[in-house]
C-alpha positions as CSV (number, residue, x, y, z in Angstrom):
1,X,100.9,111.3,122.9
2,X,103.6,113.7,121.5
3,X,103.2,117.1,120.5
4,X,105.1,119.5,118.0
5,X,106.7,122.7,119.4
6,X,104.8,124.5,116.6
7,X,101.4,124.5,114.9
8,X,100.7,122.4,111.9
9,X,100.7,124.5,108.4
10,X,96.9,124.2,107.7
11,X,96.2,125.5,111.0
12,X,98.8,128.3,110.7
13,X,97.3,129.4,107.3
14,X,93.8,129.3,108.4
15,X,94.7,131.0,111.6
16,X,93.0,128.4,113.6
17,X,94.2,127.3,117.3
18,X,96.2,123.8,116.7
19,X,96.9,121.5,119.7
20,X,100.1,120.2,118.0
21,X,99.2,116.6,118.5
22,X,101.2,114.1,116.4
23,X,101.2,112.6,114.0
24,X,98.0,114.7,113.1
25,X,96.4,117.5,115.0
26,X,92.8,117.0,116.3
27,X,91.3,119.8,114.1
28,X,92.8,118.2,110.6
29,X,91.3,115.1,111.7
30,X,87.9,116.7,112.1
31,X,88.0,118.5,108.8
32,X,89.4,115.7,107.1
33,X,92.4,117.1,105.9
34,X,96.3,116.2,105.4
35,X,97.9,117.4,108.7
36,X,101.7,118.3,107.9
37,X,104.3,120.2,110.5
38,X,107.1,122.3,109.0
39,X,110.6,120.7,109.1
40,X,112.5,123.7,108.5
41,X,114.1,124.0,112.0
42,X,115.7,120.5,111.2
43,X,117.2,121.2,107.8
44,X,120.8,122.3,109.4
45,X,121.0,119.0,110.7
46,X,120.2,117.5,107.2
47,X,122.6,119.7,105.4
48,X,125.3,118.9,108.0
49,X,125.1,115.3,107.6
50,X,124.7,115.4,103.8
51,X,128.2,117.1,103.9
52,X,129.6,114.8,106.4
53,X,128.9,112.0,104.1
54,X,130.0,113.4,100.9
55,X,133.2,114.4,102.5
56,X,133.5,111.0,104.0
57,X,133.2,109.5,100.3
58,X,135.5,111.7,98.9
59,X,138.2,111.0,101.8
60,X,137.3,107.4,101.2
61,X,138.7,107.5,97.8
62,X,141.8,106.0,96.8
63,X,144.3,108.4,94.9
64,X,143.9,106.1,91.9
65,X,140.1,106.2,91.8
66,X,139.5,109.8,92.3
67,X,138.7,112.0,89.6
68,X,141.2,113.4,87.3
69,X,142.2,117.0,88.7
70,X,143.4,118.3,92.2
71,X,141.5,117.9,95.4
72,X,140.2,121.5,95.6
73,X,138.8,120.9,91.9
74,X,137.1,118.1,93.2
75,X,135.7,119.6,96.2
76,X,134.6,122.9,94.3
77,X,132.6,121.1,91.9
78,X,128.8,121.9,91.9
79,X,127.4,118.6,91.9
80,X,128.4,118.5,95.7
81,X,126.7,121.8,96.1
82,X,123.7,120.4,95.0
83,X,123.9,117.4,96.9
84,X,123.5,119.3,100.2
85,X,120.8,121.8,98.8
86,X,118.7,119.0,97.3
87,X,116.2,118.4,99.8
88,X,114.8,115.4,98.2
89,X,117.6,113.4,97.8
90,X,119.1,114.3,101.3
91,X,116.2,113.4,103.1
92,X,116.2,109.9,101.7
93,X,119.9,109.7,102.6
94,X,119.0,110.4,105.8
95,X,116.5,108.2,106.3
96,X,118.7,105.0,105.3
97,X,122.1,106.8,106.9
98,X,120.8,108.2,110.3
99,X,117.3,107.1,110.6
100,X,117.0,107.8,114.4
101,X,117.6,111.5,113.5
102,X,114.9,111.2,111.0
103,X,112.6,109.6,113.3
104,X,113.3,112.3,116.3
105,X,113.3,115.2,114.1
106,X,110.0,114.2,112.8
107,X,110.8,114.9,109.2
108,X,108.7,113.7,106.3
109,X,110.3,112.0,103.5
110,X,109.6,114.7,100.6
111,X,107.2,113.7,97.6
112,X,109.0,114.2,94.2
113,X,107.2,116.3,91.8
114,X,105.8,113.3,89.3
115,X,103.0,113.5,87.2
116,X,100.6,111.0,86.0
117,X,101.6,109.7,82.7
118,X,99.2,111.1,79.8
119,X,98.2,107.7,79.1
120,X,97.2,107.1,82.3
121,X,95.8,110.2,83.1
122,X,92.3,110.2,81.8
123,X,91.6,106.8,84.0
124,X,91.9,109.0,87.4
125,X,91.4,112.5,86.5
126,X,88.5,113.2,88.5
127,X,86.2,111.8,91.5
128,X,83.7,109.8,89.7
129,X,86.4,107.6,87.8
130,X,88.1,106.8,91.3
131,X,85.1,106.2,92.8
132,X,84.0,103.6,90.3
133,X,87.3,101.9,90.3
134,X,87.3,101.8,94.3
135,X,84.0,100.5,94.5
136,X,84.6,97.5,92.0
137,X,88.1,97.0,93.8
138,X,86.1,96.9,97.2
139,X,83.4,94.6,95.9
140,X,85.9,92.3,94.1
141,X,89.4,92.2,95.6
142,X,89.4,93.6,98.9
143,X,86.9,91.2,100.5
144,X,89.8,88.3,100.1
145,X,92.8,90.6,100.0
146,X,92.0,93.6,102.5
147,X,95.5,95.5,102.7
148,X,93.9,98.7,102.1
149,X,92.0,100.7,104.7
150,X,88.9,101.8,103.0
151,X,88.0,104.7,105.1
152,X,91.8,106.4,104.5
153,X,91.6,105.8,100.8
154,X,88.3,107.6,100.2
155,X,89.4,110.3,102.8
156,X,92.4,111.3,100.9
157,X,91.4,110.9,97.3
158,X,87.8,111.6,97.2
159,X,88.2,114.8,99.7
160,X,88.4,117.9,97.6
161,X,90.4,119.8,100.0
162,X,93.6,117.0,100.0
163,X,96.0,117.3,97.1
164,X,95.9,114.5,94.6
165,X,99.0,112.3,95.6
166,X,100.9,110.6,92.9
167,X,101.6,107.3,94.8
168,X,97.7,107.4,95.5
169,X,96.8,108.0,91.6
170,X,99.4,104.8,91.4
171,X,97.5,103.0,93.9
172,X,94.3,103.6,92.1
173,X,95.5,102.7,88.5
174,X,96.6,99.4,90.2
175,X,93.1,98.7,91.5
176,X,91.9,99.2,88.1
177,X,94.6,96.8,86.9
178,X,93.6,94.0,89.1
179,X,89.8,94.5,88.3
180,X,90.3,94.5,84.4
181,X,90.3,91.1,82.3
182,X,92.9,91.4,79.2
183,X,90.2,91.0,77.3
184,X,88.4,94.2,78.1
185,X,90.9,96.4,76.6
186,X,89.6,96.8,73.0
187,X,91.7,95.3,70.3
188,X,93.9,93.2,72.8
189,X,93.8,89.4,74.1
190,X,97.2,89.0,75.5
191,X,97.8,89.3,79.2
192,X,100.4,92.1,78.9
193,X,98.0,94.6,78.0
194,X,98.9,98.1,77.3
195,X,97.3,98.9,80.8
196,X,99.6,96.6,82.3
197,X,102.8,97.9,80.6
198,X,101.8,101.4,81.4
199,X,101.0,100.9,85.2
200,X,104.2,98.9,85.5
201,X,106.2,101.7,83.9
202,X,104.7,104.0,86.1
203,X,105.4,102.1,89.2
204,X,108.9,101.9,88.1
205,X,109.0,105.8,87.9
206,X,107.8,106.3,91.3
207,X,110.3,104.0,92.9
208,X,113.3,105.5,90.9
209,X,111.9,109.3,92.0
210,X,112.7,108.3,95.2
211,X,108.8,107.9,97.0
212,X,109.0,105.6,100.2
213,X,105.0,105.0,100.9
214,X,103.1,102.2,101.7
215,X,100.7,103.3,98.8
216,X,103.6,102.3,96.6
217,X,104.3,99.1,98.3
218,X,100.2,98.5,97.9
219,X,100.4,99.2,94.4
220,X,103.6,96.8,93.8
221,X,101.5,93.8,95.6
222,X,98.6,94.7,93.0
223,X,100.7,94.3,90.1
224,X,102.1,91.2,91.2
225,X,98.5,89.9,91.9
226,X,97.8,90.7,88.7
227,X,101.0,89.1,87.3
228,X,100.3,86.0,89.6
229,X,96.8,85.7,88.0
230,X,97.8,85.8,84.7
231,X,100.9,83.6,84.9
232,X,103.5,86.2,84.0
233,X,106.5,84.7,85.0
234,X,109.2,85.2,86.1
235,X,108.1,89.0,86.4
236,X,105.5,87.8,89.2
237,X,108.3,86.3,91.2
238,X,110.8,89.5,90.8
239,X,108.0,91.9,91.8
240,X,107.1,90.2,94.9
241,X,110.8,90.1,95.7
242,X,111.0,94.0,94.8
243,X,107.9,94.2,97.2
244,X,110.0,92.6,100.1
245,X,112.9,94.8,100.0
246,X,110.8,97.6,99.3
247,X,108.8,96.9,102.6
248,X,112.2,96.0,104.5
249,X,113.5,99.4,103.3
250,X,110.4,101.1,105.1
251,X,110.7,99.1,107.9
252,X,107.1,97.6,107.7
253,X,108.4,94.4,108.8
254,X,109.0,95.8,112.1
255,X,105.1,96.3,113.0
256,X,104.5,92.7,112.9
257,X,105.8,92.2,116.4
258,X,105.5,94.0,119.4
259,X,107.5,96.8,120.0
260,X,108.0,100.2,122.1
261,X,110.0,101.9,119.3
262,X,109.1,105.4,118.5
263,X,107.4,104.5,115.0
264,X,104.6,103.0,117.0
265,X,104.2,106.4,118.8
266,X,104.2,108.4,115.5
267,X,101.4,106.3,113.2
268,X,98.0,106.0,114.2
269,X,96.6,102.5,115.1
270,X,94.8,102.3,112.0
271,X,98.2,102.9,109.8
272,X,99.9,100.3,112.0
273,X,97.3,97.7,111.3
274,X,97.2,98.5,107.7
275,X,101.1,97.9,107.4
276,X,100.9,94.8,109.2
277,X,98.3,93.7,106.6
278,X,100.5,94.6,103.7
279,X,103.4,92.6,105.3
280,X,101.4,89.3,105.6
281,X,100.5,90.0,101.8
282,X,104.2,90.0,101.0
283,X,104.6,87.2,103.0
284,X,101.6,85.1,101.4
285,X,102.4,86.0,97.9
286,X,106.2,84.8,98.3
287,X,105.3,81.5,99.8
288,X,102.4,81.0,97.2
289,X,105.1,81.5,94.5
290,X,107.1,78.9,96.4
291,X,104.6,75.8,96.3
292,X,105.4,75.0,93.2
293,X,109.2,74.8,93.9
294,X,109.7,74.1,97.7
295,X,113.3,74.5,97.9
296,X,113.3,78.0,96.3
297,X,114.5,80.6,98.4
298,X,112.0,83.0,100.1
299,X,112.5,86.5,100.4
300,X,110.9,87.1,103.6
301,X,111.7,85.8,107.1
302,X,109.1,83.2,108.3
303,X,106.8,84.7,110.7
304,X,106.8,83.5,114.5
305,X,104.6,82.9,117.5
306,X,105.1,86.5,118.3
307,X,103.7,87.8,115.0
308,X,100.6,89.3,115.2
309,X,98.0,88.3,113.1
310,X,95.4,90.9,110.9
311,X,92.5,91.8,113.2
312,X,88.8,91.2,112.3
313,X,88.2,92.3,108.8
314,X,84.6,93.4,109.7
315,X,85.7,96.0,112.5
316,X,89.0,97.1,110.5
317,X,86.6,98.1,107.4
318,X,84.6,99.9,109.8
319,X,87.1,101.7,111.7
320,X,86.5,100.5,115.0
321,X,89.2,98.2,115.7
322,X,91.7,98.7,118.8
323,X,95.0,97.6,119.4
324,X,94.2,94.7,121.9
325,X,92.0,93.6,118.9
326,X,95.0,92.1,117.6
327,X,96.0,88.5,118.6
328,X,99.2,86.7,118.3
329,X,99.9,83.6,116.2
330,X,100.5,81.5,119.4
331,X,96.5,82.2,120.9
332,X,95.8,79.7,118.5
333,X,92.5,79.1,116.6
334,X,89.2,80.7,117.6
335,X,86.0,80.7,116.0
336,X,85.6,84.5,115.4
337,X,89.0,86.0,113.9
338,X,88.0,87.0,110.2
339,X,89.1,85.9,106.4
340,X,92.4,87.5,106.3
341,X,93.7,86.0,109.9
342,X,92.7,82.8,108.6
343,X,95.1,83.5,105.7
344,X,97.6,84.4,108.1
345,X,97.4,81.4,109.8
346,X,97.7,79.4,106.6
347,X,100.8,81.3,106.0
348,X,102.4,80.5,108.8
349,X,101.5,76.6,108.5
350,X,103.0,76.7,105.2
351,X,106.2,78.3,105.9
352,X,106.7,75.4,108.6
353,X,106.4,73.2,105.8
354,X,108.5,74.8,103.4
355,X,110.9,75.1,105.7
356,X,110.8,71.5,106.5
357,X,111.1,70.4,103.1
358,X,114.0,72.7,102.3
359,X,115.7,71.3,105.2
360,X,115.0,68.0,105.9
361,X,118.9,66.6,106.8
362,X,118.5,68.6,110.2
363,X,116.0,66.0,111.5
364,X,116.1,62.3,111.7
365,X,114.0,60.6,109.2
366,X,111.3,59.5,111.6
367,X,111.2,62.5,113.1
368,X,111.0,64.5,109.9
369,X,107.9,62.3,109.2
370,X,106.3,63.2,112.4
371,X,106.8,66.8,112.2
372,X,105.5,66.6,108.4
373,X,102.2,64.5,109.6
374,X,101.8,67.1,112.7
375,X,101.7,70.0,110.1
376,X,99.4,68.6,107.8
377,X,96.8,67.5,110.8
378,X,97.0,70.9,111.8
379,X,96.4,72.3,108.5
380,X,93.4,70.3,108.1
381,X,92.2,71.2,111.4
382,X,92.6,74.8,110.4
383,X,90.3,74.3,107.5
384,X,87.6,72.5,109.6
385,X,88.0,75.7,111.9
386,X,87.6,78.1,109.0
387,X,84.6,76.2,107.8
388,X,82.9,76.5,110.9
389,X,83.6,80.3,111.1
390,X,82.2,80.7,107.6
391,X,79.2,79.1,108.2
392,X,78.4,81.0,111.3
393,X,79.4,84.2,110.2
394,X,78.4,83.5,106.4
395,X,81.5,84.2,104.7
396,X,83.7,82.5,102.2
397,X,87.1,81.2,103.0
398,X,88.3,79.7,99.6
399,X,91.6,81.3,99.6
400,X,92.5,80.3,103.0
401,X,91.2,77.0,102.4
402,X,92.9,76.3,99.1
403,X,96.4,77.5,100.1
404,X,96.1,74.6,103.3
405,X,95.3,72.0,100.8
406,X,98.3,73.0,98.6
407,X,100.3,72.9,101.9
408,X,98.8,69.4,102.9
409,X,99.7,68.2,99.3
410,X,103.6,69.1,99.3
411,X,105.7,66.3,99.0
412,X,107.1,64.3,101.9
413,X,110.9,65.8,102.3
414,X,113.6,62.9,102.1
415,X,116.3,63.4,104.8
416,X,119.8,63.1,103.2
417,X,121.9,60.0,104.2
418,X,124.1,60.9,107.0
């Protein structure tokens, strides 16, 4: 367990003894307040890197492409000075240009000052409204799409000592969107309601401001879910693709497999599991969109046998799950896995089927037909195993069974003539 060189900001402010544990000290965890460490000692590295990057860009310009005026005039322009001093954009640049520097110096991406639009603010301006939205979401959407940590959500948004973050407000509004029928809005019957338009625009503004947060990615997935449910195309396809790129930019996909990287040591187990679930949701939506057109290119790589499945939903919601509870796809079917893990297994088999349909020419016709038949048998076996677990644990697995049956019903691939 790593330790910071100095005490965290909340402990220093309240003059309490800090154990300097990363990423959150024990005292802040007990008090349920946001634990943050100062990164000013590393600011000179950021400024130095930003100035180097700016100088390289100028040096790389050919004489014909440089701005008008002499070279000294270009270097003296205030925009470069602003670039080296603007923490927000510099920190984001460092995150992409030198990710190892960003990681080892324990820097946090800055949270730009962005307010909730006036048209949406009344929906999330008090704890009672937020609690009502969350209660509805966790009772309806969360049971079959558990990608948001219930405990973390309530602690961060309903804690009076924690500041109300922009990205969490966006997530709350996206949760409300998913739980709102188009007919629920007075005077509106179209699926593209005012709430949908406002939340979609707010999500775009948050992305444009430079936020890189798992909560923004979760919000994007919930917007995509609404678009899928209301058949808003091609917006649904484009939103899922944007979520895939956003997740790759954050490195969320790297948590799907075992790793010894520093990113694992800086995140709690709950944060790692949440990122795995979010990435599974991206892959699920990506493949669901291809069921109607199997030859369409996917935005994400297929999961492999070394990919971790989500842990059992019950223990994750309780906050009692541990790293050893996670199992790989290669472990096969067991009776107690949970709803979302079954959905992940169905997604894996759907990926294999789509790949076989898109590239049938790499197999002989008999071999291709044999593989397709085996995938269908495995998908049906998953349905039977799912039904058995549902009966024993009194759960409902409609989404998983539906995806498996859709996969079984996909057309037989026709190998090209050699």
